[in-house]
OpenMM code with the backbone's topology and positions (N, CA, C; nanometers):
from openmm import Vec3, app, unit

residues = "TRP GLY ARG TYR LYS ARG ILE LEU ARG GLY MET GLY TRP VAL THR ALA LEU VAL VAL ALA ILE THR LEU GLY PHE LEU PHE ARG GLU TYR GLY LEU VAL SER ILE ASN LEU TYR ILE ALA THR ALA LEU GLY ILE ALA GLY THR MET MET LEU THR THR ALA LEU MET GLY LEU VAL PHE LEU SER SER GLY THR GLY HIS ASP HIS ALA VAL VAL ASP PRO LEU ALA ASP GLU ASP LYS".split()
positions = [
    Vec3(-5.1622, -1.6929, -7.8310),
    Vec3(-5.1572, -1.6425, -7.9666),
    Vec3(-5.0472, -1.5392, -7.9849),
    Vec3(-5.0014, -1.4813, -7.8747),
    Vec3(-4.8937, -1.3832, -7.8849),
    Vec3(-4.7659, -1.4444, -7.9387),
    Vec3(-4.7343, -1.5648, -7.8911),
    Vec3(-4.6140, -1.6350, -7.9396),
    Vec3(-4.6264, -1.6651, -8.0879),
    Vec3(-4.7444, -1.7067, -8.1302),
    Vec3(-4.7694, -1.7381, -8.2712),
    Vec3(-4.7504, -1.6142, -8.3582),
    Vec3(-4.8023, -1.5020, -8.3123),
    Vec3(-4.7891, -1.3777, -8.3884),
    Vec3(-4.6431, -1.3324, -8.3957),
    Vec3(-4.5678, -1.3531, -8.2862),
    Vec3(-4.4254, -1.3185, -8.2886),
    Vec3(-4.3495, -1.4054, -8.3886),
    Vec3(-4.3838, -1.5342, -8.3928),
    Vec3(-4.3192, -1.6245, -8.4890),
    Vec3(-4.3490, -1.5789, -8.6311),
    Vec3(-4.4755, -1.5472, -8.6591),
    Vec3(-4.5123, -1.5022, -8.7942),
    Vec3(-4.4441, -1.3707, -8.8304),
    Vec3(-4.4398, -1.2781, -8.7352),
    Vec3(-4.3774, -1.1493, -8.7625),
    Vec3(-4.2275, -1.1662, -8.7901),
    Vec3(-4.1611, -1.2447, -8.7073),
    Vec3(-4.0178, -1.2671, -8.7264),
    Vec3(-3.9879, -1.3354, -8.8587),
    Vec3(-4.0649, -1.4378, -8.8904),
    Vec3(-4.0423, -1.5087, -9.0168),
    Vec3(-4.0851, -1.4239, -9.1366),
    Vec3(-4.1749, -1.3300, -9.1157),
    Vec3(-4.2088, -1.2359, -9.2236),
    Vec3(-4.0876, -1.1529, -9.2627),
    Vec3(-4.0122, -1.1075, -9.1611),
    Vec3(-3.8897, -1.0316, -9.1886),
    Vec3(-3.7837, -1.1194, -9.2537),
    Vec3(-3.7699, -1.2412, -9.2060),
    Vec3(-3.6726, -1.3338, -9.2660),
    Vec3(-3.7111, -1.3629, -9.4112),
    Vec3(-3.8401, -1.3829, -9.4346),
    Vec3(-3.8889, -1.4091, -9.5703),
    Vec3(-3.8602, -1.2910, -9.6621),
    Vec3(-3.8859, -1.1696, -9.6146),
    Vec3(-3.8586, -1.0505, -9.6959),
    Vec3(-3.7101, -1.0413, -9.7300),
    Vec3(-3.6247, -1.0745, -9.6332),
    Vec3(-3.4806, -1.0722, -9.6577),
    Vec3(-3.4398, -1.1776, -9.7605),
    Vec3(-3.4930, -1.2980, -9.7480),
    Vec3(-3.4608, -1.4051, -9.8429),
    Vec3(-3.5089, -1.3693, -9.9833),
    Vec3(-3.6288, -1.3135, -9.9936),
    Vec3(-3.6821, -1.2733, -10.1249),
    Vec3(-3.5939, -1.1649, -10.1854),
    Vec3(-3.5550, -1.0660, -10.1062),
    Vec3(-3.4707, -0.9580, -10.1578),
    Vec3(-3.3354, -1.0107, -10.2050),
    Vec3(-3.2753, -1.0997, -10.1269),
    Vec3(-3.1456, -1.1571, -10.1664),
    Vec3(-3.1596, -1.2381, -10.2944),
    Vec3(-3.2658, -1.3177, -10.3041),
    Vec3(-3.2874, -1.3999, -10.4231),
    Vec3(-3.3118, -1.3144, -10.5463),
    Vec3(-3.3948, -1.2109, -10.5332),
    Vec3(-3.4209, -1.1239, -10.6477),
    Vec3(-3.2950, -1.0479, -10.6885),
    Vec3(-3.2150, -1.0076, -10.5909),
    Vec3(-3.0884, -0.9421, -10.6229),
    Vec3(-2.9944, -1.0350, -10.6974),
    Vec3(-2.9884, -1.1607, -10.6523),
    Vec3(-2.9052, -1.2595, -10.7209),
    Vec3(-2.9537, -1.2817, -10.8644),
    Vec3(-3.0849, -1.2963, -10.8825),
    Vec3(-3.1385, -1.3167, -11.0181),
    Vec3(-3.1088, -1.1974, -11.1080),
    Vec3(-3.1243, -1.0773, -11.0536),
    Vec3(-3.0984, -0.9582, -11.1342),
    Vec3(-2.9502, -0.9481, -11.1697),
    Vec3(-2.8628, -0.9830, -11.0752),
    Vec3(-2.7186, -0.9768, -11.1007),
    Vec3(-2.6766, -1.0795, -11.2064),
    Vec3(-2.7357, -1.1985, -11.2014),
    Vec3(-2.6969, -1.3052, -11.2941),
    Vec3(-2.7603, -1.2897, -11.4328),
    Vec3(-2.8882, -1.2476, -11.4384),
    Vec3(-2.9617, -1.2503, -11.5649),
    Vec3(-3.0092, -1.1136, -11.6122),
    Vec3(-2.9989, -1.0120, -11.5310),
    Vec3(-3.0467, -0.8802, -11.5705),
    Vec3(-3.1990, -0.8760, -11.5671),
    Vec3(-3.2542, -0.7781, -11.6356),
    Vec3(-3.3997, -0.7626, -11.6384),
    Vec3(-3.4568, -0.8503, -11.7502),
    Vec3(-3.4788, -0.9782, -11.7186),
    Vec3(-3.5297, -1.0732, -11.8171),
    Vec3(-3.6764, -1.0452, -11.8441),
    Vec3(-3.7564, -1.0630, -11.7445),
    Vec3(-3.8996, -1.0390, -11.7542),
    Vec3(-3.9500, -1.0075, -11.6147),
    Vec3(-4.0362, -0.9114, -11.6037),
    Vec3(-4.0907, -0.8756, -11.4732),
    Vec3(-4.1714, -0.9919, -11.4157),
    Vec3(-4.2290, -1.0731, -11.5033),
    Vec3(-4.3068, -1.1887, -11.4570),
    Vec3(-4.2204, -1.2899, -11.3826),
    Vec3(-4.0947, -1.3049, -11.4241),
    Vec3(-4.0019, -1.3939, -11.3548),
    Vec3(-3.9799, -1.3478, -11.2116),
    Vec3(-3.9606, -1.2194, -11.1930),
    Vec3(-3.9346, -1.1656, -11.0598),
    Vec3(-4.0589, -1.1715, -10.9714),
    Vec3(-4.1739, -1.1432, -11.0283),
    Vec3(-4.2988, -1.1503, -10.9514),
    Vec3(-4.3275, -1.2935, -10.9099),
    Vec3(-4.3144, -1.3871, -11.0029),
    Vec3(-4.3417, -1.5280, -10.9718),
    Vec3(-4.2427, -1.5822, -10.8687),
    Vec3(-4.1165, -1.5439, -10.8813),
    Vec3(-4.0162, -1.5889, -10.7858),
    Vec3(-4.0455, -1.5351, -10.6465),
    Vec3(-4.0756, -1.4071, -10.6374),
    Vec3(-4.1044, -1.3457, -10.5078),
    Vec3(-4.2285, -1.4070, -10.4442),
    Vec3(-4.3341, -1.4249, -10.5215),
    Vec3(-4.4570, -1.4828, -10.4667),
    Vec3(-4.4385, -1.6294, -10.4297),
    Vec3(-4.3634, -1.7023, -10.5104),
    Vec3(-4.3406, -1.8434, -10.4809),
    Vec3(-4.2605, -1.8638, -10.3531),
    Vec3(-4.1528, -1.7881, -10.3386),
    Vec3(-4.0701, -1.8007, -10.2185),
    Vec3(-4.1468, -1.7529, -10.0959),
    Vec3(-4.2083, -1.6357, -10.1055),
    Vec3(-4.2803, -1.5801, -9.9908),
    Vec3(-4.3990, -1.6680, -9.9521),
    Vec3(-4.4723, -1.7155, -10.0490),
    Vec3(-4.5872, -1.8008, -10.0188),
    Vec3(-4.5471, -1.9309, -9.9529),
    Vec3(-4.4425, -1.9932, -10.0050),
    Vec3(-4.3957, -2.1194, -9.9479),
    Vec3(-4.3434, -2.1006, -9.8062),
    Vec3(-4.2612, -1.9986, -9.7864),
    Vec3(-4.2042, -1.9772, -9.6536),
    Vec3(-4.3100, -1.9391, -9.5513),
    Vec3(-4.4046, -1.8541, -9.5881),
    Vec3(-4.5049, -1.8107, -9.4916),
    Vec3(-4.6079, -1.9197, -9.4633),
    Vec3(-4.6415, -2.0005, -9.5632),
    Vec3(-4.7329, -2.1116, -9.5384),
    Vec3(-4.6681, -2.2140, -9.4464),
    Vec3(-4.5413, -2.2436, -9.4708),
    Vec3(-4.4683, -2.3357, -9.3841),
    Vec3(-4.4593, -2.2804, -9.2426),
    Vec3(-4.4318, -2.1519, -9.2303),
    Vec3(-4.4240, -2.0885, -9.0984),
    Vec3(-4.5578, -2.0940, -9.0266),
    Vec3(-4.6659, -2.0659, -9.0978),
    Vec3(-4.7984, -2.0674, -9.0359),
    Vec3(-4.8346, -2.2069, -8.9856),
    Vec3(-4.8097, -2.3079, -9.0656),
    Vec3(-4.8449, -2.4440, -9.0246),
    Vec3(-4.7568, -2.4938, -8.9111),
    Vec3(-4.6261, -2.4690, -8.9186),
    Vec3(-4.5380, -2.5111, -8.8099),
    Vec3(-4.5660, -2.4311, -8.6832),
    Vec3(-4.6020, -2.3048, -8.6980),
    Vec3(-4.6390, -2.2245, -8.5818),
    Vec3(-4.7621, -2.2797, -8.5124),
    Vec3(-4.8583, -2.3284, -8.5902),
    Vec3(-4.9771, -2.3900, -8.5309),
    Vec3(-4.9423, -2.5195, -8.4592),
    Vec3(-4.8477, -2.5947, -8.5126),
    Vec3(-4.8031, -2.7171, -8.4447),
    Vec3(-4.7398, -2.6813, -8.3104),
    Vec3(-4.6536, -2.5796, -8.3091),
    Vec3(-4.5900, -2.5385, -8.1837),
    Vec3(-4.6929, -2.4833, -8.0862),
    Vec3(-4.7914, -2.4086, -8.1368),
    Vec3(-4.8962, -2.3543, -8.0514),
    Vec3(-4.9782, -2.4663, -7.9891),
    Vec3(-5.0148, -2.5641, -8.0680),
    Vec3(-5.0933, -2.6771, -8.0189),
    Vec3(-5.0146, -2.7572, -7.9164),
    Vec3(-4.8875, -2.7783, -7.9425),
    Vec3(-4.8035, -2.8539, -7.8502),
    Vec3(-4.7826, -2.7776, -7.7197),
    Vec3(-4.7644, -2.6486, -7.7281),
    Vec3(-4.7374, -2.5682, -7.6100),
    Vec3(-4.8567, -2.5478, -7.5195),
    Vec3(-4.9788, -2.5557, -7.5737),
    Vec3(-5.0979, -2.5327, -7.4927),
    Vec3(-5.1544, -2.6604, -7.4335),
    Vec3(-5.1027, -2.7753, -7.4710),
    Vec3(-5.1498, -2.9010, -7.4146),
    Vec3(-5.2629, -2.9667, -7.4915),
    Vec3(-5.2985, -2.9117, -7.6058),
    Vec3(-5.4062, -2.9720, -7.6844),
    Vec3(-5.3692, -3.1107, -7.7347),
    Vec3(-5.2414, -3.1349, -7.7557),
    Vec3(-5.1982, -3.2656, -7.8049),
    Vec3(-5.2137, -3.3741, -7.6997),
    Vec3(-5.2078, -3.3370, -7.5728),
    Vec3(-5.2191, -3.4358, -7.4649),
    Vec3(-5.3635, -3.4760, -7.4391),
    Vec3(-5.4584, -3.3974, -7.4898),
    Vec3(-5.5995, -3.4260, -7.4662),
    Vec3(-5.6538, -3.5331, -7.5610),
    Vec3(-5.5773, -3.5728, -7.6593),
    Vec3(-5.6215, -3.6725, -7.7560),
    Vec3(-5.6183, -3.8110, -7.6911),
    Vec3(-5.7283, -3.8847, -7.7080),
    Vec3(-5.7377, -4.0187, -7.6513),
    Vec3(-5.7054, -4.1196, -7.7609),
    Vec3(-5.6185, -4.2137, -7.7301),
    Vec3(-5.5819, -4.3177, -7.8257),
    Vec3(-5.6711, -4.4401, -7.8005),
    Vec3(-5.7651, -4.4711, -7.8901),
    Vec3(-5.8558, -4.5830, -7.8663),
    Vec3(-5.7859, -4.7198, -7.8739),
    Vec3(-5.6690, -4.7245, -7.9330),
    Vec3(-5.5970, -4.8526, -7.9471),
    Vec3(-5.5024, -4.8792, -7.8312),
    Vec3(-5.4921, -4.7868, -7.7368),
    Vec3(-5.3974, -4.8021, -7.6269),
    Vec3(-5.4365, -4.9143, -7.5317),
    Vec3(-5.5654, -4.9484, -7.5219),
    Vec3(-5.6120, -5.0504, -7.4301),
    Vec3(-5.6029, -5.1916, -7.4866),
    Vec3(-5.5827, -5.2058, -7.6146),
    Vec3(-5.5786, -5.3396, -7.6759),
    Vec3(-5.4482, -5.4098, -7.6446),
    Vec3(-5.4562, -5.5433, -7.6372),
    Vec3(-5.3353, -5.6230, -7.6167),
    Vec3(-5.2541, -5.6258, -7.7446),
    Vec3(-5.1257, -5.6324, -7.7289),
    Vec3(-5.0396, -5.6278, -7.8480),
    Vec3(-4.9940, -5.7647, -7.8859),
] * unit.nanometer
topology = app.Topology()
chain = topology.addChain("A")
for resn in residues:
    res = topology.addResidue(resn, chain)
    for name in ("N", "CA", "C"):
        topology.addAtom(name, app.Element.getBySymbol(name[0]), res)
């Protein structure tokens, strides 16, 4: 779980950087349009990136611990 937490922590920083850059770009291009635009943009980007990171991190965790090799394929014995 330590590796998983490191992945989440690192991607949390990357996500914060991407959100800050995006909000800066929006403010530079459009000014203060509506605070709701900035909140929705920040939550949408952060939520998408962190959910993707969490799910891919679980895939890497499962693959690294050998849980994927424990799955039995019931169709492997059938003739093709």
